Backbone of each chain as nested JSON, in Angstrom:
{
  "chains": [
    {"id": "A", "residues": [
      {"number": 1, "name": "MET", "atoms": {"N": [94.502, 8.286, 48.595], "CA": [93.613, 7.349, 48.01], "C": [91.994, 7.633, 48.054]}},
      {"number": 2, "name": "THR", "atoms": {"N": [91.864, 8.744, 48.74], "CA": [90.422, 9.155, 48.828], "C": [90.037, 10.351, 47.869]}},
      {"number": 3, "name": "TRP", "atoms": {"N": [91.264, 10.729, 47.009], "CA": [91.013, 11.583, 46.149], "C": [90.528, 10.896, 45.038]}},
      {"number": 4, "name": "VAL", "atoms": {"N": [90.606, 9.496, 44.746], "CA": [90.017, 9.031, 43.603], "C": [88.557, 8.836, 43.837]}},
      {"number": 5, "name": "PHE", "atoms": {"N": [88.06, 8.518, 44.894], "CA": [86.759, 8.582, 45.192], "C": [86.145, 9.799, 45.001]}},
      {"number": 6, "name": "ASP", "atoms": {"N": [86.706, 10.932, 45.48], "CA": [86.329, 12.413, 45.511], "C": [86.09, 12.662, 43.908]}},
      {"number": 7, "name": "LEU", "atoms": {"N": [87.051, 12.134, 42.997], "CA": [87.041, 12.399, 41.651], "C": [85.882, 11.738, 41.191]}},
      {"number": 8, "name": "TRP", "atoms": {"N": [85.558, 10.477, 41.161], "CA": [84.886, 9.816, 40.999], "C": [83.299, 10.471, 41.083]}},
      {"number": 9, "name": "THR", "atoms": {"N": [83.365, 10.929, 42.236], "CA": [81.784, 11.536, 42.854], "C": [81.467, 12.944, 42.007]}},
      {"number": 10, "name": "ILE", "atoms": {"N": [82.762, 13.673, 41.939], "CA": [82.643, 14.939, 41.347], "C": [81.96, 14.543, 39.855]}},
      {"number": 11, "name": "VAL", "atoms": {"N": [82.655, 13.733, 39.132], "CA": [82.692, 13.374, 37.642], "C": [81.091, 13.008, 37.22]}},
      {"number": 12, "name": "LEU", "atoms": {"N": [80.839, 12.165, 38.321], "CA": [79.417, 11.444, 38.04], "C": [78.266, 12.263, 38.462]}},
      {"number": 13, "name": "VAL", "atoms": {"N": [78.373, 12.946, 39.472], "CA": [77.322, 13.658, 39.791], "C": [76.998, 15.115, 39.116]}},
      {"number": 14, "name": "SER", "atoms": {"N": [78.382, 15.545, 38.329], "CA": [77.884, 16.56, 37.445], "C": [77.339, 15.911, 36.342]}},
      {"number": 15, "name": "ALA", "atoms": {"N": [77.928, 14.759, 35.773], "CA": [77.278, 14.127, 34.802], "C": [75.942, 13.942, 34.865]}},
      {"number": 16, "name": "GLY", "atoms": {"N": [75.394, 13.483, 36.154], "CA": [74.057, 13.243, 36.657], "C": [73.48, 14.879, 36.541]}},
      {"number": 17, "name": "GLY", "atoms": {"N": [74.302, 15.652, 36.858], "CA": [73.352, 16.994, 36.908], "C": [72.974, 17.359, 35.404]}},
      {"number": 18, "name": "ILE", "atoms": {"N": [74.098, 17.373, 34.447], "CA": [74.039, 17.809, 33.039], "C": [72.781, 16.926, 32.285]}},
      {"number": 19, "name": "PHE", "atoms": {"N": [72.803, 15.71, 32.663], "CA": [71.468, 14.78, 32.096], "C": [70.338, 15.325, 32.631]}},
      {"number": 20, "name": "PHE", "atoms": {"N": [70.196, 15.625, 34.233], "CA": [68.963, 16.253, 34.293], "C": [68.54, 17.574, 33.755]}},
      {"number": 21, "name": "ILE", "atoms": {"N": [69.621, 18.232, 33.562], "CA": [69.351, 19.617, 32.714], "C": [68.642, 19.169, 31.26]}},
      {"number": 22, "name": "ALA", "atoms": {"N": [69.362, 18.187, 30.827], "CA": [68.988, 18.018, 29.457], "C": [67.744, 17.341, 29.334]}},
      {"number": 23, "name": "GLY", "atoms": {"N": [67.365, 16.683, 30.234], "CA": [65.973, 16.02, 30.365], "C": [64.622, 17.0, 30.588]}},
      {"number": 24, "name": "THR", "atoms": {"N": [65.084, 17.904, 31.215], "CA": [64.085, 19.008, 31.588], "C": [64.1, 20.004, 30.456]}},
      {"number": 25, "name": "THR", "atoms": {"N": [65.226, 20.22, 29.884], "CA": [64.985, 20.954, 28.675], "C": [64.278, 20.337, 27.607]}},
      {"number": 26, "name": "GLY", "atoms": {"N": [64.348, 19.203, 27.491], "CA": [63.396, 18.323, 26.576], "C": [61.972, 18.382, 26.932]}},
      {"number": 27, "name": "LEU", "atoms": {"N": [61.772, 18.211, 28.502], "CA": [60.427, 18.514, 28.677], "C": [60.009, 19.566, 28.523]}},
      {"number": 28, "name": "LEU", "atoms": {"N": [60.615, 20.767, 28.397], "CA": [59.977, 22.113, 28.077], "C": [59.938, 22.236, 26.795]}},
      {"number": 29, "name": "ARG", "atoms": {"N": [60.719, 21.819, 25.825], "CA": [60.745, 22.26, 24.449], "C": [60.489, 21.394, 23.415]}},
      {"number": 30, "name": "PHE", "atoms": {"N": [60.221, 20.139, 23.959], "CA": [59.647, 18.985, 22.565], "C": [58.258, 19.439, 22.279]}},
      {"number": 31, "name": "PRO", "atoms": {"N": [57.889, 19.222, 21.146], "CA": [56.626, 19.641, 20.512], "C": [55.606, 18.901, 20.883]}},
      {"number": 32, "name": "ASP", "atoms": {"N": [55.595, 17.465, 21.458], "CA": [54.528, 16.564, 21.369], "C": [54.592, 16.002, 22.866]}},
      {"number": 33, "name": "ALA", "atoms": {"N": [53.362, 15.649, 23.42], "CA": [53.305, 15.095, 24.736], "C": [54.181, 13.742, 25.059]}},
      {"number": 34, "name": "LEU", "atoms": {"N": [54.087, 12.889, 23.639], "CA": [54.754, 11.654, 23.752], "C": [56.244, 11.922, 23.905]}},
      {"number": 35, "name": "THR", "atoms": {"N": [56.943, 12.858, 23.077], "CA": [58.113, 13.061, 23.067], "C": [58.964, 13.76, 24.447]}},
      {"number": 36, "name": "ARG", "atoms": {"N": [57.702, 14.567, 25.085], "CA": [57.925, 15.179, 26.391], "C": [58.153, 13.83, 27.504]}},
      {"number": 37, "name": "LEU", "atoms": {"N": [57.258, 12.876, 27.395], "CA": [57.493, 11.739, 28.34], "C": [58.458, 10.93, 27.929]}},
      {"number": 38, "name": "HIS", "atoms": {"N": [59.007, 10.701, 26.777], "CA": [60.455, 10.141, 26.403], "C": [61.593, 10.879, 27.142]}},
      {"number": 39, "name": "ALA", "atoms": {"N": [61.745, 12.053, 27.137], "CA": [62.742, 12.946, 27.593], "C": [62.559, 12.825, 29.04]}},
      {"number": 40, "name": "LEU", "atoms": {"N": [61.719, 12.936, 29.566], "CA": [61.486, 12.904, 31.19], "C": [61.777, 11.261, 31.661]}},
      {"number": 41, "name": "THR", "atoms": {"N": [61.292, 10.306, 30.911], "CA": [61.517, 9.036, 31.514], "C": [63.043, 8.589, 31.294]}},
      {"number": 42, "name": "LYS", "atoms": {"N": [63.57, 8.713, 30.192], "CA": [65.034, 8.286, 30.052], "C": [65.995, 9.204, 30.48]}},
      {"number": 43, "name": "ALA", "atoms": {"N": [65.877, 10.498, 30.334], "CA": [67.361, 11.338, 30.575], "C": [67.045, 11.687, 32.13]}},
      {"number": 44, "name": "ASP", "atoms": {"N": [66.125, 12.085, 32.801], "CA": [65.936, 12.184, 33.941], "C": [66.476, 10.857, 34.768]}},
      {"number": 45, "name": "ASN", "atoms": {"N": [65.726, 9.788, 34.551], "CA": [66.067, 8.397, 35.247], "C": [67.395, 8.345, 35.043]}},
      {"number": 46, "name": "LEU", "atoms": {"N": [68.377, 8.522, 33.64], "CA": [69.706, 8.323, 33.799], "C": [70.331, 9.208, 34.442]}},
      {"number": 47, "name": "GLY", "atoms": {"N": [69.968, 10.685, 34.712], "CA": [70.559, 11.735, 35.777], "C": [70.303, 11.095, 36.92]}},
      {"number": 48, "name": "LEU", "atoms": {"N": [69.591, 10.666, 37.547], "CA": [69.254, 10.035, 38.707], "C": [70.317, 8.746, 39.199]}},
      {"number": 49, "name": "GLY", "atoms": {"N": [70.431, 8.22, 37.953], "CA": [71.244, 6.693, 38.133], "C": [72.84, 7.241, 38.162]}},
      {"number": 50, "name": "LEU", "atoms": {"N": [73.095, 8.189, 37.262], "CA": [74.427, 8.664, 37.433], "C": [74.884, 9.201, 38.98]}},
      {"number": 51, "name": "ILE", "atoms": {"N": [73.941, 9.901, 39.351], "CA": [74.075, 10.621, 40.74], "C": [74.221, 9.489, 41.773]}},
      {"number": 52, "name": "VAL", "atoms": {"N": [73.409, 8.563, 41.703], "CA": [73.439, 7.267, 42.744], "C": [74.893, 6.516, 42.387]}},
      {"number": 53, "name": "LEU", "atoms": {"N": [75.223, 6.515, 41.354], "CA": [76.817, 5.705, 41.304], "C": [77.735, 6.954, 41.785]}},
      {"number": 54, "name": "GLY", "atoms": {"N": [77.441, 8.089, 41.658], "CA": [78.551, 8.902, 42.049], "C": [78.436, 9.048, 43.51]}},
      {"number": 55, "name": "LEU", "atoms": {"N": [77.361, 9.026, 44.341], "CA": [77.414, 9.137, 45.828], "C": [77.727, 7.931, 46.53]}},
      {"number": 56, "name": "LEU", "atoms": {"N": [77.975, 6.736, 45.679], "CA": [78.34, 5.558, 46.387], "C": [79.642, 5.54, 47.293]}},
      {"number": 57, "name": "PRO", "atoms": {"N": [80.606, 6.015, 46.636], "CA": [82.078, 5.948, 47.271], "C": [81.951, 6.845, 48.614]}},
      {"number": 58, "name": "GLN", "atoms": {"N": [81.078, 7.683, 48.709], "CA": [80.796, 8.756, 49.952], "C": [80.221, 8.295, 51.071]}},
      {"number": 59, "name": "LEU", "atoms": {"N": [79.798, 7.117, 50.97], "CA": [78.96, 6.424, 52.115], "C": [79.972, 5.517, 53.005]}},
      {"number": 60, "name": "THR", "atoms": {"N": [79.894, 5.509, 54.266], "CA": [80.715, 4.93, 55.114], "C": [80.254, 2.94, 55.457]}},
      {"number": 61, "name": "SER", "atoms": {"N": [79.013, 3.058, 54.823], "CA": [78.523, 1.433, 55.159], "C": [78.15, 0.694, 54.011]}},
      {"number": 62, "name": "VAL", "atoms": {"N": [78.251, -0.348, 53.779], "CA": [77.312, -1.01, 52.626], "C": [76.026, -1.221, 52.606]}},
      {"number": 63, "name": "ALA", "atoms": {"N": [75.389, -1.014, 53.925], "CA": [74.089, -1.168, 53.993], "C": [73.38, 0.11, 53.427]}},
      {"number": 64, "name": "ALA", "atoms": {"N": [74.078, 1.373, 53.841], "CA": [73.454, 2.55, 53.227], "C": [73.717, 2.469, 51.436]}},
      {"number": 65, "name": "GLY", "atoms": {"N": [74.736, 1.823, 51.03], "CA": [74.96, 1.891, 49.728], "C": [73.866, 0.834, 48.871]}},
      {"number": 66, "name": "ALA", "atoms": {"N": [73.779, -0.347, 49.798], "CA": [72.433, -0.883, 49.288], "C": [71.126, -0.397, 49.331]}},
      {"number": 67, "name": "ARG", "atoms": {"N": [70.714, 0.546, 50.229], "CA": [69.644, 1.368, 50.393], "C": [69.674, 2.365, 49.287]}},
      {"number": 68, "name": "LEU", "atoms": {"N": [70.748, 2.816, 48.642], "CA": [70.736, 3.778, 47.634], "C": [70.657, 3.044, 46.318]}},
      {"number": 69, "name": "VAL", "atoms": {"N": [70.892, 2.161, 46.207], "CA": [70.546, 1.23, 45.025], "C": [69.438, 0.825, 44.912]}},
      {"number": 70, "name": "CYS", "atoms": {"N": [68.801, 0.52, 45.989], "CA": [67.219, 0.016, 46.025], "C": [66.425, 1.289, 45.578]}},
      {"number": 71, "name": "VAL", "atoms": {"N": [66.779, 2.385, 46.039], "CA": [65.877, 3.542, 45.606], "C": [66.115, 3.81, 44.049]}},
      {"number": 72, "name": "TRP", "atoms": {"N": [67.129, 3.675, 43.8], "CA": [67.437, 3.591, 42.247], "C": [66.506, 2.636, 41.473]}},
      {"number": 73, "name": "LEU", "atoms": {"N": [66.623, 1.413, 41.63], "CA": [65.911, 0.339, 41.126], "C": [64.377, 0.787, 41.115]}},
      {"number": 74, "name": "LEU", "atoms": {"N": [63.931, 1.118, 42.65], "CA": [62.603, 1.656, 42.632], "C": [62.147, 2.453, 41.435]}},
      {"number": 75, "name": "ILE", "atoms": {"N": [62.81, 3.374, 41.512], "CA": [62.394, 4.754, 40.827], "C": [62.484, 4.387, 39.041]}},
      {"number": 76, "name": "MET", "atoms": {"N": [63.623, 3.601, 38.733], "CA": [63.667, 2.908, 37.215], "C": [62.014, 1.967, 36.864]}},
      {"number": 77, "name": "LEU", "atoms": {"N": [61.963, 0.927, 37.841], "CA": [60.95, 0.411, 37.608], "C": [59.495, 1.108, 37.371]}},
      {"number": 78, "name": "SER", "atoms": {"N": [59.29, 1.909, 38.72], "CA": [58.196, 2.672, 38.816], "C": [57.955, 3.893, 37.381]}},
      {"number": 79, "name": "GLY", "atoms": {"N": [58.983, 4.297, 37.309], "CA": [59.175, 5.153, 36.08], "C": [58.663, 4.529, 34.828]}},
      {"number": 80, "name": "ALA", "atoms": {"N": [59.198, 3.421, 34.611], "CA": [59.037, 2.777, 33.418], "C": [57.727, 2.321, 33.215]}},
      {"number": 81, "name": "CYS", "atoms": {"N": [56.807, 1.739, 34.469], "CA": [55.632, 1.639, 34.413], "C": [54.915, 2.777, 34.401]}},
      {"number": 82, "name": "VAL", "atoms": {"N": [54.712, 3.639, 34.748], "CA": [54.092, 4.834, 34.652], "C": [54.275, 5.355, 33.654]}},
      {"number": 83, "name": "ALA", "atoms": {"N": [55.279, 5.491, 32.844], "CA": [55.563, 6.1, 31.664], "C": [54.624, 5.292, 30.658]}},
      {"number": 84, "name": "GLN", "atoms": {"N": [54.733, 3.892, 30.422], "CA": [53.84, 3.141, 29.849], "C": [52.266, 3.446, 29.706]}},
      {"number": 85, "name": "LEU", "atoms": {"N": [51.694, 3.536, 31.18], "CA": [50.463, 3.699, 31.351], "C": [49.954, 5.353, 31.026]}},
      {"number": 86, "name": "VAL", "atoms": {"N": [51.153, 6.18, 31.391], "CA": [50.72, 7.695, 30.646], "C": [50.838, 7.69, 29.159]}},
      {"number": 87, "name": "ALA", "atoms": {"N": [51.699, 6.99, 28.587], "CA": [51.548, 6.844, 27.004], "C": [50.361, 6.643, 26.617]}},
      {"number": 88, "name": "HIS", "atoms": {"N": [49.608, 5.44, 27.024], "CA": [48.444, 4.781, 26.632], "C": [47.468, 5.928, 27.028]}},
      {"number": 89, "name": "ARG", "atoms": {"N": [47.357, 6.64, 28.076], "CA": [46.5, 7.355, 28.338], "C": [46.556, 8.978, 27.397]}},
      {"number": 90, "name": "ILE", "atoms": {"N": [47.73, 9.21, 26.976], "CA": [48.029, 10.448, 26.103], "C": [47.436, 10.075, 24.892]}},
      {"number": 91, "name": "ARG", "atoms": {"N": [47.622, 8.751, 24.471], "CA": [47.147, 8.379, 22.886], "C": [45.639, 8.172, 23.049]}},
      {"number": 92, "name": "GLN", "atoms": {"N": [44.956, 7.83, 24.17], "CA": [43.589, 7.638, 24.058], "C": [43.015, 9.134, 23.952]}},
      {"number": 93, "name": "ALA", "atoms": {"N": [43.8, 10.157, 24.618], "CA": [43.007, 11.438, 24.869], "C": [43.418, 12.085, 23.506]}},
      {"number": 94, "name": "SER", "atoms": {"N": [44.557, 11.718, 22.68], "CA": [44.361, 12.367, 21.117], "C": [43.554, 11.657, 20.2]}},
      {"number": 95, "name": "ASP", "atoms": {"N": [43.046, 10.275, 20.523], "CA": [42.154, 9.739, 19.495], "C": [40.847, 10.191, 19.931]}},
      {"number": 96, "name": "ASP", "atoms": {"N": [40.54, 11.078, 21.03], "CA": [39.584, 11.377, 21.126], "C": [39.143, 12.684, 20.741]}},
      {"number": 97, "name": "GLU", "atoms": {"N": [40.183, 13.262, 20.483], "CA": [40.061, 15.005, 19.75], "C": [39.522, 14.695, 18.276]}},
      {"number": 98, "name": "PRO", "atoms": {"N": [38.596, 15.686, 17.953], "CA": [38.506, 15.534, 16.417], "C": [39.524, 15.886, 15.488]}}
    ]},
    {"id": "B", "residues": [
      {"number": 1, "name": "MET", "atoms": {"N": [84.069, 18.605, 49.585], "CA": [83.198, 17.657, 49.04], "C": [81.652, 17.882, 49.278]}},
      {"number": 2, "name": "ALA", "atoms": {"N": [81.232, 18.208, 50.578], "CA": [80.214, 18.742, 50.906], "C": [79.558, 19.823, 50.257]}},
      {"number": 3, "name": "GLU", "atoms": {"N": [80.357, 20.715, 50.108], "CA": [80.037, 22.026, 49.41], "C": [79.618, 21.627, 47.916]}},
      {"number": 4, "name": "PHE", "atoms": {"N": [80.379, 20.877, 47.313], "CA": [80.028, 20.501, 45.924], "C": [79.122, 19.74, 45.68]}},
      {"number": 5, "name": "LEU", "atoms": {"N": [78.697, 18.901, 46.71], "CA": [77.29, 18.14, 46.782], "C": [76.355, 19.097, 46.817]}},
      {"number": 6, "name": "PHE", "atoms": {"N": [76.33, 20.002, 47.959], "CA": [75.338, 21.001, 47.87], "C": [75.037, 21.858, 46.738]}},
      {"number": 7, "name": "GLY", "atoms": {"N": [76.044, 22.322, 46.035], "CA": [75.979, 22.883, 45.136], "C": [75.396, 22.508, 43.898]}},
      {"number": 8, "name": "ALA", "atoms": {"N": [75.717, 21.012, 43.875], "CA": [74.91, 20.123, 42.849], "C": [73.517, 19.951, 43.303]}},
      {"number": 9, "name": "GLY", "atoms": {"N": [72.979, 19.953, 44.536], "CA": [71.95, 19.713, 44.928], "C": [70.964, 21.438, 44.431]}},
      {"number": 10, "name": "CYS", "atoms": {"N": [71.7, 22.503, 44.853], "CA": [71.07, 23.773, 44.18], "C": [70.899, 23.571, 42.824]}},
      {"number": 11, "name": "VAL", "atoms": {"N": [71.816, 23.043, 42.05], "CA": [71.465, 23.051, 40.413], "C": [70.233, 22.229, 40.204]}},
      {"number": 12, "name": "ILE", "atoms": {"N": [70.089, 21.125, 40.82], "CA": [69.2, 20.171, 40.558], "C": [67.792, 20.838, 40.773]}},
      {"number": 13, "name": "LEU", "atoms": {"N": [68.1, 21.478, 42.318], "CA": [66.656, 22.126, 42.487], "C": [66.246, 23.652, 41.541]}},
      {"number": 14, "name": "LEU", "atoms": {"N": [67.073, 24.216, 41.033], "CA": [66.954, 24.979, 40.189], "C": [66.332, 24.467, 38.768]}},
      {"number": 15, "name": "VAL", "atoms": {"N": [66.731, 23.383, 38.45], "CA": [66.532, 22.783, 36.908], "C": [64.82, 22.378, 37.42]}},
      {"number": 16, "name": "VAL", "atoms": {"N": [64.646, 21.71, 38.38], "CA": [63.327, 21.333, 38.722], "C": [62.228, 22.061, 38.799]}},
      {"number": 17, "name": "ALA", "atoms": {"N": [62.777, 23.435, 39.432], "CA": [62.026, 24.803, 39.294], "C": [61.385, 25.098, 37.747]}},
      {"number": 18, "name": "ALA", "atoms": {"N": [62.482, 25.163, 36.957], "CA": [62.3, 25.474, 35.736], "C": [61.48, 24.444, 34.914]}},
      {"number": 19, "name": "GLY", "atoms": {"N": [61.643, 23.023, 35.127], "CA": [60.63, 22.17, 34.488], "C": [59.378, 22.437, 35.015]}},
      {"number": 20, "name": "LEU", "atoms": {"N": [58.921, 23.143, 36.177], "CA": [57.475, 23.052, 36.574], "C": [56.834, 24.047, 35.67]}},
      {"number": 21, "name": "VAL", "atoms": {"N": [57.426, 25.002, 34.818], "CA": [56.901, 25.835, 33.754], "C": [55.854, 24.895, 33.066]}},
      {"number": 22, "name": "ARG", "atoms": {"N": [55.966, 23.498, 32.812], "CA": [55.65, 22.713, 32.027], "C": [54.059, 22.783, 32.823]}},
      {"number": 23, "name": "LEU", "atoms": {"N": [54.198, 22.824, 34.221], "CA": [52.892, 22.717, 34.924], "C": [52.133, 23.633, 34.404]}},
      {"number": 24, "name": "LEU", "atoms": {"N": [52.602, 25.018, 34.262], "CA": [51.441, 25.842, 33.996], "C": [51.239, 25.983, 32.163]}},
      {"number": 25, "name": "ARG", "atoms": {"N": [52.234, 25.507, 31.412], "CA": [51.826, 25.823, 30.072], "C": [51.228, 24.331, 29.381]}},
      {"number": 26, "name": "GLY", "atoms": {"N": [51.093, 23.224, 30.074], "CA": [51.305, 22.077, 29.327], "C": [49.793, 21.736, 29.006]}},
      {"number": 27, "name": "PRO", "atoms": {"N": [49.458, 21.61, 27.68], "CA": [48.235, 21.785, 27.095], "C": [47.369, 20.664, 27.289]}},
      {"number": 28, "name": "GLY", "atoms": {"N": [47.705, 19.695, 28.104], "CA": [47.067, 18.285, 28.749], "C": [47.215, 18.124, 30.043]}},
      {"number": 29, "name": "SER", "atoms": {"N": [46.293, 17.392, 30.356], "CA": [46.685, 16.929, 31.9], "C": [47.938, 15.959, 31.943]}},
      {"number": 30, "name": "ALA", "atoms": {"N": [48.079, 15.523, 31.076], "CA": [49.256, 14.409, 31.17], "C": [50.911, 15.075, 31.012]}},
      {"number": 31, "name": "ASP", "atoms": {"N": [50.671, 16.091, 30.404], "CA": [51.909, 17.021, 30.557], "C": [52.129, 17.695, 32.034]}},
      {"number": 32, "name": "ARG", "atoms": {"N": [51.036, 17.663, 32.79], "CA": [51.107, 18.391, 34.293], "C": [51.556, 17.205, 34.864]}},
      {"number": 33, "name": "MET", "atoms": {"N": [50.836, 15.854, 34.993], "CA": [51.445, 14.864, 35.428], "C": [53.038, 14.531, 35.527]}},
      {"number": 34, "name": "MET", "atoms": {"N": [53.335, 14.966, 33.956], "CA": [54.816, 14.901, 33.812], "C": [55.678, 15.642, 34.556]}},
      {"number": 35, "name": "ALA", "atoms": {"N": [55.158, 16.915, 34.776], "CA": [56.197, 17.951, 35.467], "C": [56.161, 17.365, 37.148]}},
      {"number": 36, "name": "VAL", "atoms": {"N": [55.032, 16.774, 37.318], "CA": [54.862, 16.44, 38.988], "C": [55.758, 15.17, 39.171]}},
      {"number": 37, "name": "GLN", "atoms": {"N": [55.909, 14.187, 37.647], "CA": [56.721, 13.168, 38.016], "C": [58.268, 13.743, 38.095]}},
      {"number": 38, "name": "LEU", "atoms": {"N": [58.754, 14.955, 37.565], "CA": [59.955, 15.657, 37.504], "C": [60.131, 15.805, 38.775]}},
      {"number": 39, "name": "LEU", "atoms": {"N": [59.269, 16.546, 39.545], "CA": [59.199, 16.902, 40.607], "C": [59.791, 15.799, 41.639]}},
      {"number": 40, "name": "GLY", "atoms": {"N": [58.952, 14.789, 41.412], "CA": [59.503, 13.515, 42.251], "C": [60.726, 13.126, 42.137]}},
      {"number": 41, "name": "THR", "atoms": {"N": [61.521, 12.644, 40.743], "CA": [62.485, 12.379, 40.814], "C": [63.469, 13.265, 41.045]}},
      {"number": 42, "name": "GLY", "atoms": {"N": [63.359, 14.849, 40.777], "CA": [64.248, 15.655, 41.057], "C": [64.373, 15.649, 42.71]}},
      {"number": 43, "name": "GLY", "atoms": {"N": [63.272, 15.254, 43.481], "CA": [63.063, 15.713, 44.653], "C": [64.031, 14.406, 45.345]}},
      {"number": 44, "name": "VAL", "atoms": {"N": [63.83, 13.061, 44.896], "CA": [64.621, 11.865, 45.332], "C": [66.235, 12.182, 45.172]}},
      {"number": 45, "name": "ALA", "atoms": {"N": [66.505, 12.997, 44.156], "CA": [68.027, 13.147, 43.691], "C": [68.546, 14.327, 44.84]}},
      {"number": 46, "name": "LEU", "atoms": {"N": [67.876, 15.086, 45.229], "CA": [68.157, 16.037, 46.128], "C": [68.363, 15.397, 47.557]}},
      {"number": 47, "name": "VAL", "atoms": {"N": [67.412, 14.784, 48.116], "CA": [67.431, 13.826, 49.427], "C": [68.871, 13.12, 49.376]}},
      {"number": 48, "name": "LEU", "atoms": {"N": [69.048, 12.307, 48.244], "CA": [70.179, 11.323, 48.356], "C": [70.996, 12.212, 48.38]}},
      {"number": 49, "name": "ILE", "atoms": {"N": [71.525, 13.527, 47.639], "CA": [72.673, 14.171, 47.733], "C": [72.577, 14.665, 49.03]}},
      {"number": 50, "name": "PHE", "atoms": {"N": [71.649, 15.309, 49.595], "CA": [71.987, 15.799, 51.048], "C": [71.979, 14.689, 52.015]}},
      {"number": 51, "name": "GLY", "atoms": {"N": [71.543, 13.701, 51.763], "CA": [71.811, 12.377, 52.888], "C": [73.327, 11.896, 52.765]}},
      {"number": 52, "name": "ALA", "atoms": {"N": [74.244, 12.019, 51.485], "CA": [75.506, 12.062, 51.289], "C": [76.073, 12.868, 51.801]}},
      {"number": 53, "name": "ALA", "atoms": {"N": [75.957, 14.156, 51.669], "CA": [76.556, 15.159, 52.059], "C": [76.698, 15.3, 53.335]}},
      {"number": 54, "name": "THR", "atoms": {"N": [75.546, 14.93, 54.02], "CA": [75.74, 15.457, 55.608], "C": [76.101, 14.072, 56.354]}},
      {"number": 55, "name": "GLN", "atoms": {"N": [76.131, 13.045, 55.497], "CA": [76.472, 11.747, 56.289], "C": [75.697, 11.137, 57.212]}},
      {"number": 56, "name": "GLN", "atoms": {"N": [74.314, 11.352, 56.785], "CA": [73.418, 11.023, 57.493], "C": [72.341, 9.632, 56.511]}},
      {"number": 57, "name": "PRO", "atoms": {"N": [72.675, 8.611, 56.819], "CA": [72.104, 7.309, 55.826], "C": [70.675, 7.276, 56.153]}},
      {"number": 58, "name": "ALA", "atoms": {"N": [70.352, 7.913, 57.379], "CA": [68.751, 7.9, 57.633], "C": [68.162, 8.519, 56.737]}},
      {"number": 59, "name": "ILE", "atoms": {"N": [68.297, 9.399, 56.11], "CA": [67.742, 10.448, 55.047], "C": [67.083, 9.506, 54.034]}},
      {"number": 60, "name": "PHE", "atoms": {"N": [68.091, 8.242, 53.549], "CA": [67.622, 7.649, 52.37], "C": [66.04, 6.991, 52.643]}},
      {"number": 61, "name": "ASP", "atoms": {"N": [65.607, 6.826, 53.634], "CA": [64.546, 6.171, 53.589], "C": [63.292, 7.192, 53.225]}},
      {"number": 62, "name": "VAL", "atoms": {"N": [63.728, 8.759, 53.525], "CA": [62.701, 9.892, 52.947], "C": [62.652, 9.442, 51.541]}},
      {"number": 63, "name": "ALA", "atoms": {"N": [63.795, 9.22, 50.873], "CA": [63.963, 9.162, 49.28], "C": [63.107, 7.914, 49.04]}},
      {"number": 64, "name": "LEU", "atoms": {"N": [63.309, 6.98, 49.757], "CA": [62.39, 5.645, 49.502], "C": [60.895, 6.073, 49.585]}},
      {"number": 65, "name": "VAL", "atoms": {"N": [60.444, 6.84, 50.449], "CA": [59.204, 6.976, 50.715], "C": [58.544, 7.869, 49.53]}},
      {"number": 66, "name": "LEU", "atoms": {"N": [59.488, 8.965, 49.023], "CA": [59.206, 9.946, 48.06], "C": [58.885, 9.144, 46.738]}},
      {"number": 67, "name": "ALA", "atoms": {"N": [59.796, 8.222, 46.494], "CA": [59.796, 7.515, 45.05], "C": [58.435, 6.881, 45.263]}},
      {"number": 68, "name": "LEU", "atoms": {"N": [58.184, 5.976, 46.153], "CA": [56.636, 5.373, 46.376], "C": [55.582, 6.275, 46.248]}},
      {"number": 69, "name": "LEU", "atoms": {"N": [55.582, 7.268, 46.979], "CA": [54.486, 8.338, 46.555], "C": [54.39, 8.959, 45.325]}},
      {"number": 70, "name": "ALA", "atoms": {"N": [55.546, 8.994, 44.468], "CA": [55.545, 9.786, 43.154], "C": [54.992, 8.567, 42.281]}},
      {"number": 71, "name": "ALA", "atoms": {"N": [55.296, 7.063, 42.429], "CA": [54.858, 6.247, 41.621], "C": [53.142, 6.197, 41.897]}},
      {"number": 72, "name": "PHE", "atoms": {"N": [52.721, 5.946, 43.026], "CA": [51.213, 5.916, 43.261], "C": [50.836, 7.18, 42.65]}},
      {"number": 73, "name": "ALA", "atoms": {"N": [51.288, 8.599, 42.796], "CA": [50.72, 9.554, 42.169], "C": [50.488, 9.291, 40.921]}},
      {"number": 74, "name": "GLY", "atoms": {"N": [51.425, 8.729, 40.059], "CA": [51.49, 8.738, 38.606], "C": [50.166, 7.521, 38.222]}},
      {"number": 75, "name": "LEU", "atoms": {"N": [49.954, 6.434, 38.843], "CA": [49.29, 5.579, 38.775], "C": [47.901, 5.97, 39.216]}},
      {"number": 76, "name": "ALA", "atoms": {"N": [47.685, 7.073, 40.022], "CA": [46.15, 7.531, 40.631], "C": [45.98, 8.526, 39.375]}},
      {"number": 77, "name": "PHE", "atoms": {"N": [46.647, 9.354, 38.607], "CA": [46.502, 9.895, 37.701], "C": [45.88, 9.122, 36.367]}},
      {"number": 78, "name": "VAL", "atoms": {"N": [46.675, 7.94, 35.987], "CA": [46.06, 7.071, 35.019], "C": [44.699, 6.405, 35.475]}},
      {"number": 79, "name": "GLN", "atoms": {"N": [44.659, 6.115, 36.732], "CA": [43.413, 5.652, 36.882], "C": [42.231, 6.672, 36.805]}},
      {"number": 80, "name": "ALA", "atoms": {"N": [42.487, 7.883, 37.621], "CA": [41.47, 8.728, 37.387], "C": [41.03, 9.271, 36.056]}},
      {"number": 81, "name": "SER", "atoms": {"N": [42.208, 9.572, 35.425], "CA": [41.73, 10.06, 33.838], "C": [41.077, 9.251, 32.945]}},
      {"number": 82, "name": "GLY", "atoms": {"N": [41.381, 7.865, 33.303], "CA": [40.967, 6.745, 32.175], "C": [39.556, 6.623, 32.384]}},
      {"number": 83, "name": "SER", "atoms": {"N": [38.962, 6.521, 33.822], "CA": [37.961, 6.301, 34.02], "C": [36.462, 7.368, 33.779]}},
      {"number": 84, "name": "ASP", "atoms": {"N": [37.275, 8.307, 33.261], "CA": [36.019, 9.417, 32.876], "C": [35.578, 8.924, 31.729]}},
      {"number": 85, "name": "LYS", "atoms": {"N": [35.46, 8.13, 31.033], "CA": [35.021, 7.656, 29.835], "C": [33.392, 7.613, 30.006]}}
    ]}
  ]
}
């Protein structure tokens, strides 16, 4: 029965790693600061979420799983808020240029 | 399973290191801040993977503190660069 958990972990952590690679490629290759912010916020946070989901069967207690999910929720909320503020700052900076 | 998780952690470490090129090249301070945010998110992913691979759930508290510090770093950047008017 543990092979199901191992397969779940392998598939989801690999998918999370692929999304991390995609998000970082977007951060490096996109032409504009706002599009780079979009790639960073969406793809990298999705990669982290998939990694957290993949790691959940490997833990031995429910409390550790709850802590993992709390870290994920904190990253998502803070990432969303900081992304909005950074986007506002980017828009202000581009308006200041002649 | 632990070997696979360590391998996945190495992949994420390499990806984050490649993303730090934006720190050098970024034509604005917001781009450099985004590279630091990537470092924070990638670091949290790494710490979570290592905590699960070594079966030490106490490491997840380190990930929590790192996530908080990354959030405050982003807010401090916005505050500092916004009040330069």
